[in-house]
NUTIVEX-20084 format. One record per residue: x, z negated, y negated of N, C-alpha, C in turn; residue in one letter; residue number from 1. Coordinates in steps of 0.1 Angstrom, whole numbers, always signed. Atoms other than C-alpha are relative to their C-alpha. Example, Ala and Ser with C-alpha at 12.3 -4.5 7.8 and 13.67 -1.06 7.14 Angstrom:
% residues 2
+-------+-------+-------+-------+-------+-------+-------+-------+-------+--------+-----+
:   npx :   npz :   npy :  capx :  capz :  capy :   cpx :   cpz :   cpy : residu : num :
+-------+-------+-------+-------+-------+-------+-------+-------+-------+--------+-----+
:    +9 :    +0 :   +12 :  +123 :   -78 :   +45 :    +9 :    +0 :   -12 :      A :   1 :
:    -9 :    +0 :   +11 :  +137 :   -71 :   +11 :    -8 :    -8 :   -11 :      S :   2 :
+-------+-------+-------+-------+-------+-------+-------+-------+-------+--------+-----+
This chain:
% residues 169
+-------+-------+-------+-------+-------+-------+-------+-------+-------+--------+-----+
:   npx :   npz :   npy :  capx :  capz :  capy :   cpx :   cpz :   cpy : residu : num :
+-------+-------+-------+-------+-------+-------+-------+-------+-------+--------+-----+
:    +2 :   -13 :    +7 :   +52 :   -10 :  +150 :    +3 :   +12 :    +9 :      M :   1 :
:    -3 :   -10 :   -10 :   +67 :   +10 :  +178 :   -12 :    +3 :    +9 :      R :   2 :
:   +12 :    -2 :    -9 :   +37 :    +3 :  +200 :   -11 :    +7 :    -7 :      R :   3 :
:   +11 :    -7 :    +8 :   +13 :   +13 :  +172 :    +3 :   +15 :    -1 :      E :   4 :
:    -4 :   -14 :    +2 :   +33 :   +45 :  +167 :    -2 :    +8 :   +13 :      Q :   5 :
:    +2 :    -7 :   -13 :   +32 :   +53 :  +205 :   -15 :    +2 :    +2 :      E :   6 :
:   +15 :    -2 :    -1 :    -6 :   +47 :  +205 :    -5 :   +11 :    -8 :      K :   7 :
:    +5 :   -11 :    +9 :   -11 :   +71 :  +176 :    +4 :   +13 :    +7 :      R :   8 :
:    -4 :   -12 :    -7 :   +10 :   +97 :  +194 :    -8 :    +4 :   +12 :      E :   9 :
:    +8 :    -3 :   -12 :    -9 :   +93 :  +226 :   -14 :    +5 :    -4 :      E :  10 :
:   +13 :    -5 :    +5 :   -42 :   +97 :  +207 :    +0 :   +14 :    -5 :      K :  11 :
:    -1 :   -13 :    +5 :   -30 :  +128 :  +190 :    +2 :   +10 :   +12 :      I :  12 :
:    -2 :    -9 :   -11 :   -18 :  +143 :  +223 :   -13 :    +2 :    +8 :      Q :  13 :
:   +13 :    -1 :    -7 :   -52 :  +135 :  +240 :    -9 :    +9 :    -8 :      S :  14 :
:    +8 :    -8 :    +8 :   -70 :  +151 :  +211 :    +4 :   +15 :    +1 :      K :  15 :
:    -5 :   -14 :    -2 :   -48 :  +182 :  +214 :    -5 :    +6 :   +14 :      R :  16 :
:    +4 :    -4 :   -13 :   -55 :  +184 :  +251 :   -15 :    +3 :    +1 :      Q :  17 :
:   +15 :    -2 :    +0 :   -93 :  +181 :  +246 :    -3 :   +13 :    -8 :      E :  18 :
:    +2 :   -12 :    +7 :   -92 :  +208 :  +220 :    +4 :   +13 :    +7 :      T :  19 :
:    -5 :   -11 :    -8 :   -72 :  +231 :  +243 :   -10 :    +3 :   +11 :      E :  20 :
:    +9 :    -3 :   -10 :   -97 :  +226 :  +270 :   -13 :    +6 :    -5 :      H :  21 :
:   +12 :    -6 :    +6 :  -126 :  +234 :  +247 :    +3 :   +14 :    -4 :      K :  22 :
:    -3 :   -14 :    +4 :  -108 :  +265 :  +234 :    +0 :    +9 :   +13 :      D :  23 :
:    -1 :    -9 :   -12 :  -101 :  +278 :  +269 :   -14 :    +2 :    +7 :      S :  24 :
:   +14 :    -2 :    -6 :  -138 :  +273 :  +280 :    -8 :    +9 :    -9 :      K :  25 :
:    +9 :    -7 :    +9 :  -155 :  +287 :  +249 :    +7 :   +12 :    -5 :      G :  26 :
:    -6 :   -12 :    +6 :  -148 :  +318 :  +228 :   +12 :    -4 :    -8 :      P :  27 :
:   -12 :    +3 :    +7 :  -114 :  +319 :  +212 :    -3 :    +1 :   -15 :      S :  28 :
:    +2 :    +0 :   +14 :  -115 :  +310 :  +175 :   +13 :    -4 :    -6 :      T :  29 :
:   -13 :    +4 :    +7 :   -86 :  +307 :  +150 :    -3 :   -13 :    -7 :      K :  30 :
:    +1 :   +13 :    +7 :   -80 :  +272 :  +138 :    +9 :    +0 :   -12 :      K :  31 :
:    -8 :    +1 :   +12 :   -67 :  +262 :  +105 :   +13 :    -8 :    +3 :      N :  32 :
:   -13 :    +7 :    -3 :   -30 :  +254 :  +111 :    +5 :    -8 :   -11 :      K :  33 :
:    -5 :    +7 :   +12 :   -25 :  +240 :   +76 :    -4 :   -14 :    +0 :      G :  34 :
:    +5 :   +14 :    +0 :   -44 :  +208 :   +84 :   +10 :    -8 :    +9 :      V :  35 :
:    -9 :    +8 :    -7 :   -20 :  +181 :   +94 :    -6 :   -14 :    +2 :      T :  36 :
:    +4 :   +13 :    -3 :   -23 :  +145 :  +105 :    -3 :    -8 :   -13 :      K :  37 :
:    +3 :    +7 :   +12 :   -41 :  +124 :   +78 :    -7 :    +8 :   -10 :      G :  38 :
:    +6 :    -9 :   +10 :   -55 :  +154 :   +60 :   -12 :    +6 :    +6 :      K :  39 :
:   +12 :    -6 :    -6 :   -85 :  +160 :   +82 :   -12 :    +0 :   -10 :      G :  40 :
:   +10 :    +0 :   +10 :  -108 :  +150 :   +54 :    +5 :    +7 :   -13 :      K :  41 :
:    -4 :    -8 :   +11 :  -105 :  +177 :   +28 :   -11 :    -2 :   -11 :      M :  42 :
:    +9 :    +1 :   +11 :  -121 :  +172 :    -6 :    -6 :   +13 :    -4 :      K :  43 :
:    +7 :   -12 :    +4 :  -145 :  +197 :   -21 :    +9 :   +10 :    -8 :      A :  44 :
:   -10 :    -8 :    +8 :  -118 :  +209 :   -45 :   +10 :    +6 :    +8 :      G :  45 :
:   -10 :    -6 :    -9 :   -93 :  +214 :   -17 :    -7 :   +11 :    +8 :      A :  46 :
:    +7 :   -10 :    -8 :  -120 :  +234 :    +2 :    -1 :   +13 :    -9 :      V :  47 :
:    +1 :   -11 :    +9 :  -125 :  +256 :   -29 :   +13 :    +7 :    -1 :      D :  48 :
:   -14 :    -6 :    +1 :   -87 :  +262 :   -31 :    +2 :    +8 :   +12 :      I :  49 :
:    -2 :    -7 :   -12 :   -86 :  +271 :    +5 :    -8 :   +13 :    +1 :      A :  50 :
:    +9 :   -12 :    -1 :  -116 :  +295 :    +2 :    +6 :   +11 :   -10 :      A :  51 :
:    -5 :   -10 :   +10 :  -100 :  +311 :   -29 :   +13 :    +7 :    +6 :      A :  52 :
:   -13 :    -6 :    -6 :   -67 :  +316 :   -10 :    -3 :    +9 :   +11 :      A :  53 :
:    +3 :    -9 :   -11 :   -83 :  +332 :   +20 :    -8 :   +12 :    -4 :      T :  54 :
:    +7 :   -12 :    +5 :  -105 :  +355 :    +0 :   +10 :   +10 :    -5 :      A :  55 :
:    -8 :   -10 :    +5 :   -92 :  +385 :   -17 :   +11 :    -6 :    -9 :      E :  56 :
:   -12 :    +5 :    +7 :   -59 :  +382 :   -36 :    -4 :    -1 :   -15 :      D :  57 :
:    +4 :    +2 :   +14 :   -78 :  +371 :   -68 :    +8 :   -12 :    -5 :      D :  58 :
:   -10 :   +10 :    +5 :   -49 :  +352 :   -84 :    -7 :    -9 :   -10 :      F :  59 :
:    +7 :    +8 :   +11 :   -70 :  +340 :  -114 :    -9 :   -10 :    +6 :      D :  60 :
:    +9 :    +9 :    -7 :   -96 :  +325 :   -91 :    +7 :   -12 :    +7 :      A :  61 :
:    -8 :   +10 :    -7 :   -70 :  +307 :   -72 :    +6 :   -10 :   -10 :      L :  62 :
:    -5 :    +9 :   +11 :   -54 :  +293 :  -104 :   -11 :    -9 :    -5 :      I :  63 :
:   +11 :    +8 :    +5 :   -88 :  +281 :  -117 :    -4 :   -11 :   +10 :      D :  64 :
:    +4 :   +10 :   -10 :   -96 :  +264 :   -84 :   +10 :   -12 :    +1 :      A :  65 :
:   -11 :   +10 :    -1 :   -62 :  +246 :   -84 :    -1 :    -9 :   -13 :      V :  66 :
:    +2 :    +7 :   +13 :   -67 :  +235 :  -121 :   -12 :   -10 :    +1 :      V :  67 :
:   +12 :    +9 :    -2 :  -102 :  +222 :  -113 :    +2 :   -11 :    +9 :      K :  68 :
:    -2 :   +10 :   -10 :   -91 :  +203 :   -82 :   +10 :   -11 :    -6 :      A :  69 :
:   -10 :    +9 :    +5 :   -61 :  +187 :  -101 :    -6 :    -9 :   -12 :      E :  70 :
:    +6 :    +7 :   +11 :   -84 :  +175 :  -130 :   -10 :   -11 :    +5 :      S :  71 :
:    +9 :   +10 :    -5 :  -106 :  +154 :  -107 :    +6 :   -10 :    +9 :      V :  72 :
:    -5 :   +10 :    -9 :  -100 :  +122 :   -88 :    +1 :    +5 :   +14 :      C :  73 :
:    -3 :    -5 :   -13 :   -85 :  +129 :   -53 :    -9 :    -7 :   +11 :      G :  74 :
:    +9 :    +6 :   -10 :  -110 :  +105 :   -36 :   -12 :    +8 :    +3 :      F :  75 :
:   +10 :    -9 :    -5 :  -136 :  +122 :   -15 :   -13 :    +1 :    -8 :      M :  76 :
:   +13 :    -1 :    +7 :  -168 :  +113 :   -33 :    +1 :    -3 :   -15 :      K :  77 :
:    -2 :    +3 :   +15 :  -154 :  +106 :   -68 :    +2 :   +13 :    -8 :      C :  78 :
:    -1 :   -12 :    +8 :  -158 :  +131 :   -95 :    +6 :    -3 :   -14 :      K :  79 :
:    -5 :    +4 :   +13 :  -141 :  +112 :  -123 :   +12 :    +8 :    -4 :      A :  80 :
:   -10 :    -8 :    +5 :  -117 :  +131 :  -145 :   +13 :    -9 :    -1 :      S :  81 :
:   -13 :    +7 :    +1 :   -80 :  +121 :  -143 :   +10 :    +7 :    -9 :      V :  82 :
:    -8 :    -7 :   +10 :   -67 :  +144 :  -171 :    +7 :   -10 :   -10 :      L :  83 :
:    -6 :   +10 :   +10 :   -63 :  +115 :  -196 :    +5 :   -12 :    +6 :      T :  84 :
:    -4 :   +13 :    -6 :   -61 :   +85 :  -174 :    -1 :    +0 :   +15 :      L :  85 :
:    +0 :    +0 :   -15 :   -51 :   +86 :  -137 :   +13 :    -3 :    +5 :      G :  86 :
:   -13 :    +4 :    -5 :   -24 :   +75 :  -114 :    +3 :    +9 :   +13 :      Q :  87 :
:    -4 :    -8 :   -11 :    -4 :   +95 :   -89 :    +4 :    -9 :   +12 :      L :  88 :
:    -3 :    +8 :   -12 :    -2 :   +80 :   -53 :   +14 :    +5 :    +5 :      C :  89 :
:   -13 :    -4 :    -5 :   +34 :   +80 :   -41 :    +0 :    +4 :   +15 :      V :  90 :
:    +1 :    -3 :   -14 :   +23 :   +84 :    -5 :    -6 :   +14 :    +3 :      Y :  91 :
:    +7 :   -12 :    -3 :    +0 :  +114 :    -7 :    +1 :   +10 :   -12 :      C :  92 :
:    -2 :    -9 :   +11 :   +10 :  +129 :   -41 :   -13 :    +6 :    -6 :      N :  93 :
:   +13 :    -4 :    +6 :   -26 :  +131 :   -54 :    -3 :    -9 :   -12 :      R :  94 :
:    +5 :    +8 :   +12 :   -41 :  +119 :   -87 :   -13 :    -7 :    +3 :      Q :  95 :
:   +12 :    +8 :    -2 :   -67 :   +91 :   -85 :    -4 :    -7 :   -13 :      Y :  96 :
:    +4 :    +8 :   +12 :   -88 :   +74 :  -111 :    +4 :   -14 :    +3 :      C :  97 :
:    -4 :   +14 :    -1 :   -82 :   +37 :  -118 :    -7 :    -8 :   +10 :      L :  98 :
:    +7 :    +8 :   -10 :  -108 :   +25 :   -93 :    +4 :    +4 :   +14 :      S :  99 :
:    -4 :    -5 :   -13 :   -93 :   +45 :   -64 :   +15 :    +1 :    +2 :      H : 100 :
:   -15 :    -3 :    +0 :   -55 :   +45 :   -72 :    +7 :    -9 :   +10 :      H : 101 :
:    -6 :    +9 :    -9 :   -48 :   +16 :   -48 :    +1 :    +6 :   +14 :      I : 102 :
:    -1 :    -7 :   -13 :   -34 :   +30 :   -15 :   -10 :    -5 :   +11 :      P : 103 :
:    +9 :    +5 :   -10 :   -56 :    +8 :    +6 :   -14 :    +5 :    -2 :      E : 104 :
:   +13 :    -5 :    +4 :   -87 :   +21 :   -12 :    -2 :   +14 :    +4 :      V : 105 :
:    +2 :   -14 :    -3 :   -82 :   +58 :    -8 :    +6 :    +5 :   +13 :      H : 106 :
:    -3 :    -5 :   -14 :   -67 :   +59 :   +27 :   +15 :    +0 :    +3 :      G : 107 :
:   -14 :    +1 :    -3 :   -29 :   +54 :   +24 :    +5 :   -14 :    +3 :      C : 108 :
:    -3 :   +14 :    -3 :   -30 :   +18 :   +34 :   +10 :    -2 :   +11 :      G : 109 :
:    -9 :    +1 :   -11 :   -11 :   +23 :   +66 :   +14 :    +3 :    -4 :      D : 110 :
:   -14 :    -3 :    +5 :   +18 :   +40 :   +48 :    +5 :   -10 :    -9 :      K : 111 :
:    -4 :   +11 :    +9 :   +19 :   +13 :   +21 :    +4 :   -12 :    +8 :      A : 112 :
:    -3 :   +12 :    -8 :   +19 :   -14 :   +47 :   +13 :    +2 :    +8 :      K : 113 :
:   -13 :    -3 :    -7 :   +47 :    +3 :   +67 :   +12 :    -1 :    -9 :      A : 114 :
:   -11 :    +0 :   +10 :   +68 :    +7 :   +36 :    +3 :   -14 :    -4 :      Q : 115 :
:    -2 :   +14 :    +4 :   +63 :   -29 :   +25 :    +7 :    -8 :   +11 :      A : 116 :
:    -7 :    +7 :   -11 :   +73 :   -42 :   +60 :   +15 :    +4 :    +1 :      R : 117 :
:   -14 :    -6 :    -1 :  +104 :   -19 :   +60 :    +8 :    -6 :   -11 :      M : 118 :
:    -7 :    +5 :   +12 :  +114 :   -31 :   +25 :    +3 :   -15 :    +2 :      R : 119 :
:    -2 :   +14 :    -3 :  +110 :   -68 :   +35 :   +11 :    -2 :   +10 :      I : 120 :
:   -10 :    +2 :   -11 :  +130 :   -64 :   +67 :   +14 :    +5 :    -5 :      S : 121 :
:   -13 :    -6 :    +4 :  +157 :   -43 :   +50 :    +7 :    -9 :   -11 :      K : 122 :
:    -6 :    +8 :   +11 :  +162 :   -64 :   +18 :    +0 :   -15 :    +3 :      E : 123 :
:    +1 :   +14 :    -3 :  +152 :   -97 :   +32 :    -6 :    -8 :   -12 :      G : 124 :
:    +5 :    +7 :   +12 :  +134 :  -105 :    -1 :   -15 :    +2 :    +0 :      V : 125 :
:   +15 :    +0 :    +1 :   +97 :  -114 :    -4 :    -4 :    +2 :   -14 :      L : 126 :
:    +5 :    -3 :   +13 :   +78 :  -100 :   -33 :   -14 :    -7 :    -1 :      Y : 127 :
:   +12 :    +7 :    +3 :   +46 :  -113 :   -49 :   -11 :    +5 :   +10 :      A : 128 :
:   +11 :    -4 :    -9 :   +17 :  -113 :   -24 :    +5 :    +2 :   +14 :      G : 129 :
:    -5 :    -4 :   -13 :   +40 :  -108 :    +6 :    +3 :   -13 :    +9 :      S : 130 :
:    -2 :   +12 :    -8 :   +41 :  -144 :   +18 :    +4 :   -12 :    -9 :      G : 131 :
:    -4 :   +11 :    +7 :   +52 :  -179 :    +8 :   +15 :    +0 :    -3 :      Q : 132 :
:   -14 :    +1 :    +3 :   +84 :  -185 :   -10 :    +7 :   -12 :    +6 :      K : 133 :
:    -8 :   +12 :    -5 :  +112 :  -208 :    +2 :    +1 :    -9 :   -11 :      D : 134 :
:    +0 :   +10 :   +11 :  +107 :  -239 :   -19 :   +11 :   -11 :    +2 :      K : 135 :
:   -10 :   +11 :    -2 :  +137 :  -259 :    -6 :   +10 :    +0 :   -12 :      S : 136 :
:    -9 :    +1 :   +12 :  +160 :  -272 :   -33 :   +14 :    +1 :    +4 :      M : 137 :
:   -14 :    +0 :    -2 :  +196 :  -266 :   -37 :    +6 :   -14 :    +2 :      D : 138 :
:    -5 :   +13 :    -3 :  +216 :  -295 :   -22 :    +7 :    -7 :   -11 :      P : 139 :
:    -6 :    +6 :   +12 :  +237 :  -300 :   -53 :    -9 :    -5 :   -10 :      N : 140 :
:   +10 :    +4 :    +9 :  +207 :  -301 :   -75 :    -7 :   -12 :    +4 :      K : 141 :
:    +8 :   +11 :    -6 :  +189 :  -325 :   -52 :    +9 :   -13 :    -1 :      K : 142 :
:    -8 :   +12 :    +2 :  +219 :  -349 :   -52 :    +1 :    -5 :   -14 :      A : 143 :
:    -1 :    +4 :   +14 :  +222 :  -348 :   -90 :   -13 :    -7 :    -4 :      Y : 144 :
:   +12 :    +7 :    +4 :  +185 :  -356 :   -94 :    -2 :   -13 :    +7 :      L : 145 :
:    +1 :   +13 :    -6 :  +187 :  -384 :   -69 :    +9 :   -10 :    -7 :      Q : 146 :
:    -9 :   +10 :    +8 :  +217 :  -400 :   -88 :    -7 :    -3 :   -13 :      R : 147 :
:    +7 :    +2 :   +13 :  +197 :  -396 :  -121 :   -11 :   -10 :    +2 :      K : 148 :
:   +11 :    +9 :    -3 :  +167 :  -413 :  -105 :    +5 :   -14 :    +3 :      L : 149 :
:    -6 :   +13 :    -3 :  +188 :  -442 :   -92 :    +5 :    -7 :   -12 :      D : 150 :
:    -5 :    +6 :   +13 :  +204 :  -448 :  -126 :   -12 :    -4 :    -8 :      S : 151 :
:   +12 :    +4 :    +8 :  +170 :  -449 :  -143 :    -7 :   -12 :    +6 :      K : 152 :
:    +6 :   +12 :    -6 :  +157 :  -473 :  -117 :    +8 :   -13 :    -3 :      L : 153 :
:    -9 :   +11 :    +3 :  +187 :  -496 :  -123 :    -2 :    -5 :   -14 :      K : 154 :
:    +3 :    +4 :   +14 :  +181 :  -495 :  -161 :   -13 :    -7 :    -1 :      D : 155 :
:   +13 :    +6 :    +1 :  +145 :  -503 :  -157 :    -1 :   -14 :    +6 :      M : 156 :
:    +0 :   +14 :    -7 :  +152 :  -532 :  -133 :    +7 :   -10 :    -9 :      A : 157 :
:    -7 :    +9 :    +9 :  +177 :  -547 :  -158 :    -8 :    -3 :   -12 :      S : 158 :
:    +8 :    +3 :   +13 :  +152 :  -545 :  -187 :   -11 :    -9 :    +3 :      Q : 159 :
:   +12 :    +9 :    -3 :  +125 :  -564 :  -169 :    +5 :   -15 :    -1 :      R : 160 :
:    -3 :   +14 :    +1 :  +123 :  -601 :  -176 :    -4 :    -7 :   +13 :      K : 161 :
:    +3 :    +7 :   -12 :  +124 :  -625 :  -148 :   -10 :   -11 :    -4 :      S : 162 :
:   +10 :   +10 :    +3 :   +95 :  -650 :  -145 :    +7 :   -14 :    -2 :      K : 163 :
:    -6 :   +13 :    +3 :  +103 :  -684 :  -159 :    -8 :   -11 :    +9 :      S : 164 :
:    +6 :   +10 :    -9 :   +95 :  -715 :  -137 :    -5 :   -12 :    -9 :      K : 165 :
:    +5 :   +10 :    +8 :   +78 :  -734 :  -165 :   -14 :    -5 :    +4 :      D : 166 :
:   +13 :    +3 :    -4 :   +45 :  -736 :  -147 :    -1 :   -12 :   +10 :      K : 167 :
:    +0 :   +11 :   -10 :   +54 :  -767 :  -126 :    -5 :   -13 :    -6 :      E : 168 :
:    +5 :   +12 :    +6 :   +36 :  -792 :  -148 :    -8 :    -8 :    +9 :      H : 169 :
+-------+-------+-------+-------+-------+-------+-------+-------+-------+--------+-----+
């Protein structure tokens, strides 16, 4: 995990250096500093909110844009309504319809995977879908069942009839 984190940081630093070189060569433009890692893909509703915020201080337009964006699924190409039925993602705090609410589907798979690994290593307990359970039996229970099996075998052996030797005619 540390190696993966270091690789990500190196990629981010190299991208920053490339953008700095491009900015120094070309005309200077202001960049949107509000965009953080993982939020490079903005949904149309989020773009509307950003446009309303940068325009004049029309508070009503800003409120309308926010309400419109919150009533639609947070997935990029989905326009399904989440007002009556939708789920909130715990990783990105966005509402998604039932077909996109799984973290791996809408892009929070890395965060979900990291949290699951951390929980398993911290608690030492495996949950459904996280691997095979330990199926070894308790030694006391195993000894009890062995004794019970032995006693049944003895009972069955004593109930059997021995063959008679009458066939020597």
